[in-house]
N, C-alpha and C positions, 0 to 999 in steps of 0.2 A: 893485662892482668896487673902489671906494676902500678898503673894509674889507679885501678880499683883498690889495690892494697893500700896505696897512699891515702886515699879518701877514707877507707875504713879505719885506718890507724888514727887519722885526724879526728874523725868522729868520736872514737873511743877516748882519746886524750882530752878533748874539749868537753865531752859529756862528763867525764870523771871530774874535771876541774870545776864545772858548774855545780855538780852534785856535792862537792866537798865544801861548799860555802856554808855560812851559818844558817840556822833554822829560820831566821827572819826572811830569808830569800825564798820566794815561791817559784815553782816551775811556771813557765809561760805557756798557756795552751795555744794551739793553732788558732789563728784569728777567727772571730765570730762575725766579722763584718759581712753584710749582705753584698754579694757581687752579682753583676748582670751577666751571667754565663748560661743560664737555662731559662726556659719559659715559666718556671715556677721559682719563687724566691728561695734561695739557698744561701747558707753562710759559706764563707771561704773554706771552712773545714769540710762542709758537706759536699760542695760542688765537685763533680768528677772531672772538670776541666782544669788545666793548669793555668793559673792566673798570677801574674806579677802585678803588685800594687806599689805605686809611688805614693807615700803617705803625705799628709799635710805638713808634718814636721820636716820631712825630706825636701819637699817642694820649697818651703820657706827658707831652709838653710842653704839650698843650692845657689852658687854664685853665678846665676844666669838670669836673664830678664824675659825670655820668651818661652811659650809653650813648646815650640820645636826644640829649643835648647834643653828643656827639661827631659824630653824624650831621648835625647842623646845619652842620658845617664844610664839607660838600660842597654846592656850589651846586645840584646836580641833585636833592638830597633836600629834600622839604618835610616839616617836622616841626611839627605844630600841637598845642600843649599846652593842657590844661585846668587843670593844676596843676603846680607845680614838682616834677619827678621822680615824678609820680603817674600821670598818664595821658597818652599821646601817640598821635596819629594820624600814621603815617608813610606817605608816598606818593612816587612818582617820576614825572617827566615829565607832569605835569598829571592824573595818575590820582587815584583816591581811596584811602583807607586800607585798603579791602578788596581792592585790586588788586595788592598787593605781597606776595611770598613772603618770610618771615623765616626764616632758617636759623640753627641753632646747631651749628657744626662739621658742616655739611652736612645736618643733620636738620631737616625742616620743622616749625616750631613755630607756624605761622600758625593762628589760631583760626577755625573755621567758624561759631562763634557770632556774632562780630563782630570786625572789625579793630581796634576800640577796645582789645582785650585782647591783641593780638599782641605788643606791646612789653613784656610782663611777663617780663623777663629774670631768670634766677636767677644772673647773673654781674654783676660790677662792672667798672669801668674798669681796675682793677689786673689783672684776669684775662685781658685781651684781648691777643692777639698781633697781630692785624690785622683789618680789616673790608674785605670785598670787596663792591663795588657793581656789579652786572651790569645793563647797559642793555637795555631791551626785553623782550619775551616770551621765556620759557625753558621752555615747556611740555614739550619733549622730555626735559629733565633734571629739572625740579623740579615737574612736574605743572601742573594747570590753574589754580592760584592765581597762578602766575607770569605775570601778565597785562601789567603795565607794567614789571616789573623784579624783581630779587632782591637781597636783602641777606644776606650770609653772615658771621656773627660767628665768628671763629676764636679759640679760647682757647689759652692756653699749653700746650704738650705736650712741651717739650724735656726730654731726659734730663739730670738734674742732674749726672751724672758728666762731662758735656762742658763744664761751666761753670767748672771749676777748683777746686770745693770738694771736698776730699779725703773728706769724710764721705758724699758723695752726697746730701746733704740741703740744701735751700735754702728760703727763704720770706721773708715780710715781715708786719709788723703795721702797719696804717695807722690812726691815730687822728685825728679832725678834729672841728671845732666851728665854729659861725658864728651869724649873726643869727637872730632869731626861734626861739630854742631849738634850732637845728639841731645835731645831734650824731650821730656815727656811728663805726663801726669796721669795717675790712675786714682779714681775716687769710687768708693763703694759704701753703701749703707744698707742696713737691714732693720726692719721693724715689724712688729706683730700686734694683733689686737684680737679680742674675742669676737665671735660671730654667732652668738646664741649659745644655748646649752643643750647637750644631748640628754637622753633618757637617764643616763647614769649620774647626771648632775655635773659632769665634767664639761668645761667650756670647749666649744669648737673654736679652732684657731685659724686666722688668716695670717700668712707669713709672706713678707715681701723682701726681695733682695734686688738692689739696683746697682749697676756698675757703669761708669763712664771712663773713657780713656782717650789719650792723644799722644802720638809720638811723631817727631820729625828728625831727620838725619840727613846730613850733606853727603854721606857715603864715604867709603874708604878708598875707592878708586874713581877714575874718570867716569862721569855719567852714571852714577849709582845712587843719587839722592832719592829719598822716599818720605812719605808721611802716611800715618794710619790714624783714622778716626774710628771709634767703636762705641757701641752702647749695648747693654744686656740687662734684661729683666727676667727674674724667676719668681713666680708667685705660687704659693701652695695653700690649699685648704685641708685642714685635718679635723676629722671627727672619728668617732668610734668605728664606724663601718665604711667611711668614705674618705678617700684621699685623692685630691685633684692637683695636678701640676701644670702650670702654664709657663712657657718661656718664649721670649722674643729677643732677637739679636740683630744687630746691624754693624757692618764694617765697610769702610771705604778706604781704598789703598791705591793711590797713584804712585808710580815709581819709574825711574830711569832704569832701563833694563840692559844697558851696556851690551855685552855679547851673549845674553841669556839663551837665545835660540839660534845662534850662528855667529861664527867668528868674523864674518864679512861685514857686520854692522856693529859699530860701537855706540851708536846713538839710538838704539831701540827704546821704546816707551810703552808702558802698559798701565791700565787701571783695572782694578777688580772691585766690584761693589756687591755686597752680599746681604740679603734679607732672609730672616728665618723666624717662623712662628710655629709653635706646636702646643698641643694639649693632650694630656693623658690622665687616666684615672684608675684607681683601684677600688672596686665595688664588691660587696658581698651580698649574695642572695641565697640564703640558707647555707648549704655546704659548697656552693659554687662561687668561685672568685672570678670576677669579670674585669678585664683590663683593655679598654679601648684606647686607641691613640690616633691622632690626626696631626699631620704636619704639612707645611708648605714652605718650600725653599726656592728662592729666586736669586740668580746671579747675573750681573751684567759684566761683560768683559770687552775692553777696547784696547786693541793692539796696533802699534805702528812700527814697521821695520826701520823707518827713519822718523824721529820725532818731528811732529808738525808737517808730515808729508803723507799724502794719500797713497803713495806707492807701497804696496805690501800691507795695507791697512785692513784690519778685520774688526767686525762687531759681532758679539754673540749675546743672546739672552737664553739662559738655560733655567728651566723651572721644573721642579719635582713636587708632586703631590702624593701624599701617602695616607692611606686609611688602613688601620689594622685592628684586629680583635683577638684577644687571647682569653681562653677559658680554662680554668684548672680547678681540680678538686682533690681532696685527700681521700684515701681509702686504706684498707688494711695492708696493702702492698706498697704504699708510697703515695705518689702524686701523679695524676694523669692530666695532660693538657692537650688542647686542640687550638691551633692558631691559624689565622687567615690574614694575609696582607696583600693589598693592591697598591702598586707603586707606578705612577704615571710619570714618564720622563720625556721631556720635550725641549728641543733647541731651535730657536729662530736665529739665523745667521746670515752673514754676507758670503759664507764659504761652505759651511757644514750642513749636510742634509741633502734632500732631494730638491731640485730647483722648482720654485713656485711659479705659477702663471702670474703675469704682471698685475692682474687685478687683485691678487692676494698678497702683494708686497705689503710690508708693514714698516712704519717709521722706526728707526732705532730709538732706544730708550735708555734711561739711566742718566747719571750726572754728567757723563762725558759723551752723550749722544750728539748727533749732528742732524739737523732737521732735513737736510737735503740728501741724506743717505738712508737706504732702506734695507731691511732684512729681505733677502731674495731666496733663501733656502729654509727648509724645515725638516727636522728629524723628529720622529714621534714613535714611541713604543710604550707598552704597558706590560709590567711584570706581575704575575700573580703567584703567590706561594701559599700552599696549604700544608700544614705540618701537624702530625700526630706524634706525641712524645709521652713516654712513661718513665718516671724516675723511681726506681726501687731504692728505698731509704731504710737502712737497718742500722743497728748500733755501731757496726764496725766497717760497713761499706755502703757505697752508693753506686748504682748502675743506671745510666740513662740511655734509653733506646729511642731513636727518632727516625721518622720517615717523611721527609719533606717532598712534596711534589711541586714542580716548577713549570709554569707556562709563560711564554713570552710572545707577544704579537709579532715581533720581528722575525721569529723563527718559522718553522714549518707546520705549526698547529698541533704539535705533539707535546704531551706532558713528559717531563723528565724527572727521574727520581734521584735523590741525593741522600741515601741512608747514612746513619752515623751511630756510633757506640762510644760512650765514655764511661769509664769505671774508676773508682777510687777505693782504696782499702786503708783504714787507719787502725792498726792493731793497738795503739795506745794514744794517749793525749798528745804525744810528741811526734809521732811518726805518721806519714801519709804516703801512699804509693798510688801511681796513676797508670792507666792504660787507655789509649785513645785510637780509634779508627774512624775517620770521617771523610766524606766526599763533598764536592761542591762544583758548581757551574757558574762561570762568570761571563756576562755579556761584554762584547767589545765596547769601548767608549765611542762617543760620536767622533772624536778625533781619529781613533783607529780606523773607523769606517770611511770617513769622508775627507780628511784633510789632504790638501794638495798645495804644492808650492814649487819653487824653482828646482829643488832637488829632493822633493819628498812627495809620496803619493799613497793615499789611503786605499784600502781594498774593501769594497762594499759587501762582498760575500764571505767575509771572515767567519769562521766557525766560533762558537762560544768555547772558552777555555774549560777544561775538565781536570779534576784532580782527585786522587785518593791519597790521603795523608794518614800516617800512623805515628804513634809516639808512646813513650814510656818514661816514667820519672819517679823521683822520690823527694820528699821534703822532711826535714828534721828541725824541730823547734824546741828549744829549752832555754831557761833563763840565761840571757847573755849571748845566745848563739842561734843562728838560723842558717841552714844549709839546704840548697836545692840542686838536684842533678837531673837533667833531662836529655833524652835522645829522641830524634825525630827523623823521618824520611818521607818521601812522597813519590808518586808516580803520576806525572802530569802529561796531558796530550792536548793538541790544538792550542798550545800556548802562543801568545801574540808578541811579536818583536818587530822592530823596524830595521830592515836589513838591506844591503846591496847584494843582489844575487851575482854569483861568479860569472854567469853567462851574459850579464849586463854591466859588468864592472866598468866598461868604458863610458857608460852613461852617468855613472855616479849618482844614481837615484835611489833613495831609501824608500822601500815599500813595506807596508804592514803585511806580515805573513805569519803562518802557523808553524810550530815546531814541537818536539817532544822533549821532556826534561825529567830527569830523575835526580833527586838530591838526598843527601844524608848529612846530619849534623848533630851537634851536642852543645849543651849550655851548662855552666856551673856557676852558682851564686853562693857567696858566703857573706854573712853579716855578723859583726861582733858588736854587741850592745852592752858594754861593761857597766853602765849605770843601772841595769837591771840586777846586777850583783853587788856593785859598790856604788851607793847612792850618789856620792860626791866625786866620783872619778872624773878626771879632766877630759877624757875622751868620751864623747856622747855616742858616736856610731862610726864604724868602719865597714865599708862595703867593697867587695871585690867581685867582679863578674867577668866571665869569659864565654865567648860564643865562637863556634867553628861551623863552617858549611863547606861542602864539596858538591859540585853539580856536574852531571853528564848531560850534554845538550846534543840533540840530533835534529837537524833541519831537513825539511822535505826536499829542498833543493840546496845545492852547494852555495855557500855565501862567501862574499869577499870582505864584508864588514857588518858589524852589529851595533845598534845604538844603546841597547839596554841589557838584554838577557845575559850577555857574557861579562857584565860588570856587576859583581855582588861582593859583599863583605865575606871574605874567607875567614879572617881572624879579626876579632874585636875584643879589646880588654878595657874595662872601665874600673876605676877605683876612686873612692871618695871618703873623706874623713871629716868629721865635725867635732871641733874641740871647744870646750868651755874654758876660757882663759881666766876670767873672773866671773862672778855671778852674772853681771849684765853684759859681758863681752864674750863673743864667740868668734871662732875662725873656722872657715870651711875651705878645703882644697879638693879639687877633683882632677883626675887624669884620664885621658882617653887615647888609646892606641888602636889604629885600624889599618888593615891591609885589604885593599880592594883589587879584585882580579880585573883583567882587561888592559888594553894598550894605554900607555902613558898615565897609568894610575900609580903614583908613588905612595908607599906607606907613610903615615905621619903620626906624630904623637903630640897632644896638646895638653896644657895644664891651665886650669882656671883657679882663682882663689878669691876669697872675700872675707871682710870683717863686718861684724854686726854688733852694735851697741843697743840693747833693748831695755826699755823701762815699760811700766804699765801703760803709759799714755803716749809714748813716742819712741821712735827708733831711728838711728842713724846708721848708714851702711856705706861701704866702699867695695866695689867689685872690679876685678881685673880678669879679662879673658885672654887666652893665648899669651900667657905671661912671658914666654921666652921668644915671642915675636916670630913664630915659625911661618915660613912660606908654604902654603898648601892649597890644593884644589879638591873640590868634590866632583867637579866636572873638569875634564882635562884642560880646557882653555879659559875657565873662569876663576880668576884669583880670588881667594877668600880673605877675610879680615885679618890684619895683623893684630898686634897688641891693642886692646881697647880698655879704657878705664871709665868707670861710671861711679858717681857718688849720688846718694839720695837720702831723703828724710821722709819718714812716715809719721803722721800724727793720727792717733786713735781716739775715738770718742764713743 
């Protein structure tokens, strides 16, 4: 009650302060940006789901260089890194890295091989327009992998002709360097042109966005060097009744993996290669809106327990093909939609899957393949989801009811239901309240099912994970201020963890097994935006966020050790401030404190900062991460980066 009273008092004081300003200051309405949270297009104000957005301004101001580091700015997101910019496990609300769906412009790029690889993005920080973080299960929209939440990375797609450049072409080249041989370049360009004229006389438009990048780094510790090559294209066609989006991405990342997968080897090595292509459309036929999507995602992984040695070596080819169709229409009660998705997941491997007969062996592929080594195993399954949803949309509230049915060829031939309800109430232009109850089902990854090694053993008959999540929250937005308060809980069963069972403790073998979990938590976000009140104020933005989680775990058999489930962020605090020192010069500082449960996880606090000098055509910046050179780990035996310094220059055209 004391906490509630403090929040209520703070809201009253700050609201009064904002209202007392001059008449020239206008109230700021809840954002009207379209977010990908339902099967029908809804603004952030209308959507009944709780969505956190990192805006373009916040992304550019942040003194970080990778997409993973951007996600650390949100208190609700847990990012555990094995190497700086190399491999990251991303999770939400106490879940694991396999329980989050990662989207790129709405297209699912989550790896069914292992969540360790889902963060291999073919884009850079410079390419990102915004990041949407959706709380809780979203199976009705994004499929069964959206178990604890969804992260959608939205890249730039603006028509250059709207930016004021007469040529219709714009872009930038960003060159940077730093400690430990860190060097990189990012380049992007956008251009557009007419593609005929519609019936209204307005031109149809073709819009192209192309991005290229390269990074190399000698690493902060022994055997931790890496390099990253990437390329990304997004093309759009716009007319009155038709919108088509095409994207294609590529990334290649070889890296020294030190003790990434075990303390016994300090010279591990791995390479990840990722290809992505997708096409989606928005069509209108009378009152019916038609949204087809097709996507193909292919990843090559080559791993060595000892670099340049065949001992403990693995090759994997994981490919996903997706075809989906969503139909929706308006009616007097809101919007009704029907969705269908078929997702084929396949892995060829030297280790994962069912063993193939010799005549069906296939040569390994990819940049780091070896002609005399063959894929000898195959894992193959298809997931089908059919969803009916209706969104009741009224002046002051929205209610979404959905009933997805899920079928997977790996299971017993039965359909499974994952119903959900999301509701929001906005009594005024400044307030919004949420209520959510959703369920989801997640298939085990191929690693969960099949991986085996010296001290680790997958379980091929694992059950799919199941959850029922519930949450409630409130959002307040007025000129200069934004508050969000959220509470959530879940009841999960058949959860997957890697454990050593107590009756097998002498064998020291981790096995994948199921357990039950119940958790409860809360989040509080506060943003102060003084320039919405005082136009020339020196502070542009101040953000403070806090997240808390508590979990109760029950295993089917008594365990002696756990790899993942008993390690989650109980407390996380983030704070960031963006200052305008002079008109072209800005300064940003961010702070992060986190306490993780589990053995040998010491709490730590880190501070990052950066200066940025910006003009119309060029920008110079300097960034320092881990300013106070703290020693810390995200995994108990893998030391993370100390203080790092990066300087860079960006030329715009």
